N, C-alpha and C positions, 0 to 999 in steps of 0.2 A: 301413544301413552295414555291418552284420555280413556277414561272408564265408560263403558257403555252399560246403561242400566237393564241389564238382561232379564234380571229376575222380576223387575216391575212389569214387564211385558208378561213373563210367564204367569205371574200372579193373576193377571187379567185372563190370560187364557184358561186357568185353572179353574175360574168360577163359571165359565160357558159350560152349556150341556156336553156331557161326554160325548166323543165321536162313537159312530156305531162299531167301528173296527177297533175296540179295545183290545189290548193284548197283556200277556203276562210280562213280568219282569225277567231279563235275561242277563246272563253274565257279561255280555258286552255293555248293557246299561250300567251295571255295576262298575265295570272299568271306567267307562268314559265320564261318569258322574264328576261333577266339580266337586272338590272337597274343601271344607272350611274349617279353619282351626285358628288358635294362637290368639284369642281375643285378648287385648291389651288397652288399658284405659289411661289416658292423661291423667297426671295427678290430680287435677280439679274434676275428673270424671265427665268432663264435657265432650270428649271426643274419644273414639274408639278406633283401633287398628286392628285388623285381621288379616289371616292369610287366606288366599284361594288359590287351590291348586287346579289345573286345568291340563287335560289330557289332549295330544295331538290327534288328528284325523285318523291317523294309521293305528292309533291305540297301542304305540310302542313306547312313547316318551312324554314326560309331564314337565311342566314349568309351574313355578309358584311364585305369585306375586302379592305384595301387601297393598291393602286398601285402607283408606281414611274415612270414616263417617263422622261427621260433626251432629252430635246428638241434640244439640239445642235447636236445630232447625226441623224438628220432628221428622215427617215423611216427605219433605218438600225438595230435598236434595239427596241425590243417590250418593253412596260411596264413590269415592275417585281414587284411581289407582296411583300409587306414590312411588312405586318402584318401576324400573324398565321393563318393557315387553321383552319376554324370552329368558329372563333372569330366573335362576332357582334361588329363593332366599327363604330365610327361618329366623327364629328366635327374635321378634320385634320387642324393642323396649324404648319407653320415652325417657327423654332427659329429665331432670328434676324440675326444670323449668317449663316442660312441656312443648318446647320449640323444637326440638330434633327427635327423631326416630333411629334408634339404632338397630342394626340387623346383620346378620350373617349371609355371605353369598360366596358361590364357587366361581363367579364370572371370570377372575383372574387367572384361574385354573387350580387353586387351591381354596379352601373355605377361608375367607378372611373377614374381618369387621368392616362395616361400612355405616355411613350416617347420611340421612337426608332431611332437609327442613320439613316439618310437619305442615308447612303451607305449600309445599311443592318444590320442585327443583331437581337438579342433576345430583345423584349420590356421589358421596365421596368416599373413597377408600382410605381407611384409617390404619390398616395393618398390612405389613407384607413380610410376614415372618417365613422362615425357611420351612416350617410345617405348618399344616393347616389349623385353625382353630376349631375346637369341638364344640365350646360353650363359653358363655360369658355372663357376668353381672355387673352393672354399674354400681359405682360407690355412692353412698346416700348424698354426697355433694356433687357428683357427677365429673369429677375431675380424674378419675382412675376407672381402671377395669380389672377385675379378677377374672382370669380366662383360663381354660383347661386345653392342653394338648397331650397327645401322646408322645412321651420322650424317653431316652435312656437316662435314667435319674443320675447316672454318675456324670452326666455331661453338665450337671448344675443348672446355671442360668443361660447356657449357651445353646440356643435354638439350632444353630447352624451346625453344631456338633452331631445331633441327631440326624440331620439330613446327610451329612457326609458319612455316617455309619451305615445308613440305609442305602445309600448309593454303592458303597464299597461291597456290601453284602449281594446286592443286586448284580454286580460285575464279578464276583467271585467265581474261580474256575471249579471249586468243588461246592456242592449244594447241601451236604450233610450237616446236620445240626445235633449236638449232644445235649442232652436234658439230665439234669439231676435232681429235678424236683417237679412237682405238678402245680399249675396247670401246664400240661404240654399242648392242649388246645382247648378253646373256650366258645361255647355257642356255635360260631361258623369260622373261627380265626385261629390259626397256628401261633403260639406265643412266640414272639421274636425279641421278648426282652424288654419292650417299652411299657410304661406305665402312663396312665391319665394322671397328669401333675399340674397343680395349680401355679399360676404366675400372676403378678401384679405388674401394670404398667401405667404410666400417666397418659390421658389423652392428650393430643396435639390441640392446640389453639386453632381457631377457625382461619381456614388459609395455610396452615403450616403443613409440613411434609407428614409421613406416616409416623406411627408409634415407633418410639426407640427407648431401649433401656429396661427391657421386661426382666423381673427379677422373680426366680423359683421361690415359692414359700412353703411347698410341701414335699420338695424333692429328698429330703431326709427322712420321710415317712414311706416305708416299704409297702405302700397301698395305692388303689387307684382312686382318685377324686375327679370327676365322680366314677362310681363303681361300674364294672363291666359285668354284662353287656348291655344293661338296660338303664343304668342310673343317669340322672340328669342334673341340671343346675338347680334344681329345686333343693338339692342336698347340700347347697353352698348359700351361706347367708353373711352379709357384711353387717358389722356392729354400727349402730347409728352414728358413732362418732369417727366413722372410718379407719379406726386403728387396727382393727381385728376383723377375721374372716374365720368362721366356723364351718367345718366340712366334716361329713359322715364318711368314714374311711374304715376298711377292715384291714387290719394288720394282723396276719396270721402266719406268715413264714411259710414254710413247706406244708403245713396244715390248712392251707387256704381253701382247697377243694373241699374241706369238711366243716367249714366254719361259715356260720351266719352272724358273726360277732363284729358288727359295725359300730364304731364308736365315734362320738362327737369330738373333733379336735379344735381347740382355739389356736389359730395361727396368726402370728404377728405380720400385720400387712407390710411392715418394712423388712421383714425377714430378719430382724436382728435377734430376737428372743426365740427360745426353743418351743416347739409345738407343746400344748398341755391337753391331756386327755381328760374330757370333762366327765365322761360316763364309763370309766373305767370299772366301776362296781357292778355294771350290768353286763353279763356274758351273752346277753342276746342283742337283737338288732335296734339300734338307735338311728333315726333318720328325720329329714325335713326341718332343720332349725329355722326358727323365726325369732327376732328379737322384738321385745317391747320398745316402744317409742323411746323410753328413756334409757334404755339399754341395761336394765337391772335384772331383767327376766328373760330366760331363754325358753321359749316354748319348743317342743319337738315330739315325736312319735315313738313309741318303744315297744318292743315285744318283751316277754319275760323268759320264754324257753329257748335255749340256745341249740342251734341244729335244726330248726323248724321255721321255714319261709312263710307259712300260712298261719302263724299264731296271730292273736288278735294284736293290733297296733292301737296302744293306749295313748291318750294326750297327757302330755307331763309339763310341768312347769318347774324350772329350775331357777333358785335364787343365786344370782352368780356371785355376790359377796360371800355367802355363807355356804353355797353349794346344797342348801336344803331343797328336797324334792317334793312335789305333791303331783298326785294324778287328778285330772279333771274329769268329771263325768265317769266315776270307777264302775257304776252299774249299768252303764250304757253297753250293751251287748253286741257291739258292732266294731268293726275295725276302720279307724280313721284313714282316709286316703291322702289328705294334705292339710295344711294349716294356712288358712287366711285370715289375719287379724284384723278385726273391726278397727276403724280409725281411733276410737275412744279406749281401745285395748279391753274392752269389758266382754267381748264375744269372739269366738272362734268360728269361722265358717269352714265346713269340711264336707266331703262326699263320702259315702260308703255303700257298698252292697247291702240291699235291705229287700227281703221277700221278692225277688226276682227283678228288683229294679234297682237303680243307683241314685238315689236322690241326694239333694243338698241340704244340709242341716246347719243349724245355728246353735252354738252351745255357749251358754254363760260361763265365764270362766269362774267366778265365785261360786255359785250356786250347784253347777253341773247340769241344769236344766238343759234339756234338748228339745229343740223344735225343728219339725221339717219344713223348709222353706219352699223348696221346689222339687217337685216329683215327677210322675207321669214320663218314665222312660230313663235314660241314663244321662246324668248331669257330669260335665267335665270341665277342667280349666277355668275354675271360678276365680274371679279377681274383684276386688272392691277398691273404689277410689271416689272420695267425697259421698254425694248421694246415690252413687251409681253401682249397681251390682251387673257385672257381665259373666256370661258362661256360655258353654255349649250344651246341646241337648240332642240326643238321638234316641231311635225306638226301633220297633220291629218294622216300621214301615218308612223310616227315614234315616239318612246319614246325619251328621253333626250339622245344625244350624246354630249359628250365633245368636244369641238373645241378650237383651239389656233389660233390667228391671230396677225398681227401687231397691235400696238397701236392704229393706225387709222381704224382698222377694216378690212384692205386689206389683201389679201392673206390667207383666213381661210382654216384651214385644220382639218379634223376630226381625233381625236385621239382614239374614240371608234366607235363600228359598229352601224349602223342604225338597225332598225327592220327588214328591208328586207335583210340585209346581214346576221343575225341571223336567219332568217326564209326564206332560199331561195325558198322553194317548196310553200310558201304563195304568193298569188297574192291579193295585196290591192286594194281597190275600189279607183277610180280616184275621185277628188273633184275640185269643181268650186264655186266661190262667184258670188252671183248676187244681184241685188237691184231693189227696187220698191218704188211706192209712199204709205207711209203708213198714220198713224195718222196725220191730220193737213197737208196732202200733203207734209210732209217731207220724205226725202229719208232714207229708212230702208235697211240694208243688212242681207243677209243670205248665208248660204251654202247648197250646195247639194252634196251628196256623192252617186257615182254610185255603183252598186252592183259589187262583184268582177269578177262575170262572164257576166258583160255587153256584149250584142250584140245589134248593130243598129237595129232599127226596132221593138224590143220587149218592152213590158211593164212589169214593176215589182211592186209588192206590196211595201208600204212605212212605214218606222217607221219615225214619226214625233216627233222629240225630242225638249223640251222645258227646257230651262235652269232655274237654281236656282238663288237665291241672294236676292232679284231679280237683284241687281245691280252687273251683272256679264256678261259672255259672252260665247257662244258656237262658237269659231272661229277656226283659224288654229292652233290648239294645241292639245297634246295628254293627255288622261285621263285614268286613272287605275280604274275609277269607272263607267263614262259614256263615252264610246268610240264607236263612230260611225260605225268604222270598225269592231266591233263585230256583228253588224246589217248587214252591207255590206258582211260581210263574210258568212252569212246565206242565201245571195241571194236577200236582201232587198235593196231598194234605201233608203237613208236618206235624210230629209230635216230638217234644223235648222234656226230659225229666231232670229236675235238680235233686239228684240222689243225694244220700247221706254222703258227706265230704264237700258239698257244695256251700259257697259262701254267702252270707247274708241271712242266715237263719238262726245265728246264734254260734258262738264258738264251739260248744258242745256237739252241735251238728256238723261243724266243720272238721272236728276231731275225730268223727267216728269212722272215718274211713281208713285212717293210719293203721296199718298191720291188718286191713280187713277189705283189701282191694277186690276180692273176688266173691265176697259173700253179702254183706249189707247192702253195697250199691247194686249187685246184681237182683237182690230181691226188691229193692226199690224200682228198678227197670222193669221186672217182671210184673210187680203189681201195678206200676204206672200204666204200662202198655194195656193190661187188663181194664183198668179203671177208664182209661180213655177211650177204649172200644165201647164200654158200657154206657158212657156219657154221651159220646158223639157218634151217631149212627152213620154218618157220612164216611167214617173211616173203614176201609176194607181190609181187614186183618189178614184175608187171605192174599193180598196183593201188598206186601211190605218189604222194604229192604232196610237193613240197619248200616248206619255209617259213622264213624268216629275217628277222631286224630288224637295223637299223644297219649294221654291216659284214655280217651275215648277209643283210640285205636287199639289199646291194651285191652278194653272191655270187649271190642269186636273179636280179637283172637279169643279171649277167655269164653265169651258166649258162644263161639263157633263149636266149643267142646263141651259146654256146660249148661246150654239153655234148649231144652226140647220140650215139646208139647207132651201131654199124657199119653199120646199114642207113640212117643218115640220119635216123631218127625220134628224137623227144624222149624222154628216159627217165621223165619225169614226165607223169602225166595233169592235173596242175594245178600252180600255184604261188601262194604267199602271200608277199607283200612288205610288211614293216612299216618306215616311215620309212628306206629304203634310199637309198644314194648311187648315182643313176642317171646323172648326168653329172660325172664325177670331175672335170673342169677347172672347171666353174662351182661346185662344192662348195668348191673351193679359194678362190675368190672371196667366197663367200656365208656360209661357216661364221663362227663367232666365234672359236674357238681355232685360230689360223692355222699355230701349230707344227706341229699334227697332220698336216694335209694335206702340209705341206711336208716334214717328216720322212718319211711314209709314201711319198711319190713322189719324193723326192731332188732337192728345190730348189723354186723359186717357178714359179707358174704363167706369168708373164710371161717369166722368162728362160729356162724349160725346158718349154715346152707340151707337147713330145714326149713327155716322161715321164709326163705326165697323160693323154696319150691312149693310150699303150701298152695300158692294162688299163682302158679307158673303156667301160662298157656302151652308152653313147648311140651308139658307133660299129657295134653289131652288130644293132641293132633290126631290121633287114631280115630277120634270120634267125629271129626269134621265131615259134615254133610253137604255144606251150602257153597254155591258158587262165590268165589271171592276176587274182588279187585284190590290189589296192593299197590300203594304209591309210597315212594321215598325219595328223598333228597340227598344227593352225595354229601353236601356241606352242612348236614345234619350231625352236630357232634353231640347234642344232648341225648338223641336216640340214634345211634349210628346206623348207616344205611345197612349194614349186615343183618340187623333185625328184620327189615323187610324183605331182603334176598332169601333169607331162611324161611320165612313164612311163605313165600312164594314157591321155594324149592319143596316145601312139605305139601302144599296144595297140588304141585305138579306131580309129586311122587304118589300121591293118593290117587291121581287121576282125575280130581276135581277140576271142573271148568274153571279157569282162573287166567287173570292178567296182571302184568306188572308194568306200571307207569313210572319211569325213572327220571329225576330231573338231576342233571350233573352239575346245574349252577344254583340250586335252591338250598336253602337251610331247613330248619324245623318248620318254616312257613313257605308258601309259594307267594312271591312277592312281585315278580316281573309280569307285566300286564298280558303279554302274550303266553306266558306259561299259565297264569290264571285262567285265560280262556281255553287252554288247552286241557287244563284240570277238569274244568266244569263240563267241557264237551264230552270228554272220555266218561267222567262220571254219570253224566245224563244218558249217555249212550248204553252204558252198562244197566242202569235202571229201565230204560224204555225195553231193553232186551228181556228183562226179567219180570217186571210188573207192568209193562205197556205204557201208554201214553197218559 
């Protein structure tokens, strides 16, 4: 259970001269790399807890442990492991006195709450509920928790009732289920009637038995807290006096698949008073509540346009006595990622996409003045305590590292190693941002990544990556699914364009793609590809393949029938499409979050079918000329597997060289380690076949 300071040795290795046998980055490196997350500071800011995920030697299974670093010792003492070897743990939280670390683990068979002394010792299991705990938050005084579990809400506070009904359904002789409203399925899960529901329970005294007496406080609200599928406990907040909990919940009845109207509900922690909707006046998304220290002000993030998930999240302040609202930094044209309140309450720390990166900003509450504190990559999980700021940072050449700094962002120092330190024998491709004039003569940005073995004067085949979303970005950040270094490591150059619709360049730039999926972004991609070839002589435009997933997959299908050179030939030697939209109109009928297709196309597919046909790839199949690899997962309910099957059928019918990689156990993403390896090996073999090594 003792921690071995592996990264100290790696740091020493990293400064030695590089070995002659430098190699490129490979998918197996991507899978086996340790992953660091969840920086958590003690209340005085003197100690740091973080999570480290380690993959086994067979690259089939990972385990995650918590480590504690005493920041007062400088670099003299390495972090020490405080949870047992082989456990899977998550969600660390310090007690208010800093003496205990709480966390979740499934070591007992279901995910339950545990605690371990910050000084070290044997963890103690605090809950043994009939259903697993999905997330929790400690009360300000540390004597209670609010936690979320998936339950049948008509069971009330009886958690065993949910377990009994699940067991009965599993043992039933008939398996059919009748639905009378949507969601029938969501992301990768069929709806069994359970909702994420909040409960409050007292924590046991030291040495006492497990938690007893949990009380439901949101079971009367027909909505998930946190939301499905990606909501987290950052949408749940205790009031400073411990009497209330505020939660972001969507209540939309049978219109839920069409709604992005999440409201903030004030819940009585004792379960006696009825819930109160604090943001009923806003029909769009309200999220991320944070109380001021005196409990008089509630800060949160809010969108303004209902039915649109990529609207700008503005920073809001609500006077809870009067209900008066004010927006902070109204003119800051970025979408806030979270709210971390400074100890004195005078500033908000938040991250946001910005010009191809994801920096950390400090915003003065009174004046709205915005300062960039930490940049150069993608910042995540900021937390502040006393004089200490902690956060993660990743970039195009490293996964998340945990950093600490002064509260003003100065004097940052890495607590965990970079990818280069963990893989000293690997050479990563250098990268550079560039810009050009795209649609409407507006400036568009992109990145180019050189092959790991780059030599001046040589040309290299190109992997042209198209991001999804479509309101997303392929910027200066690390990905465990679409990582440019896995292509650079095979000897390819990589080009990525943040076309109109991308985030981080102002809300108008993001809005520009809606109802324009096939024209404005295609123009940006075409002009960006031309600009990249003109600027970077090492790009071999005659040996290039285009790859994309989700909306990027849509664009691959769309480009296959709409992007040709002046002589009529296709610009790409091959295409790779992962979980892309092939038939835009059928997508609108079969996806689960229906507001998405209807917002992006400007209406419903039954009332406005022509809008869905305007940029529909299926209508241009007759013009396909390029070999294509299609990949799709059976559990993808966002873009159902039939979309990929239909595209592969079309390619086969045309007699095009084509392959179909099918994953029966993956959703919209490929998450299993060995499946990820198979994905990359298949894609790389396809690229080698068509554009060489």
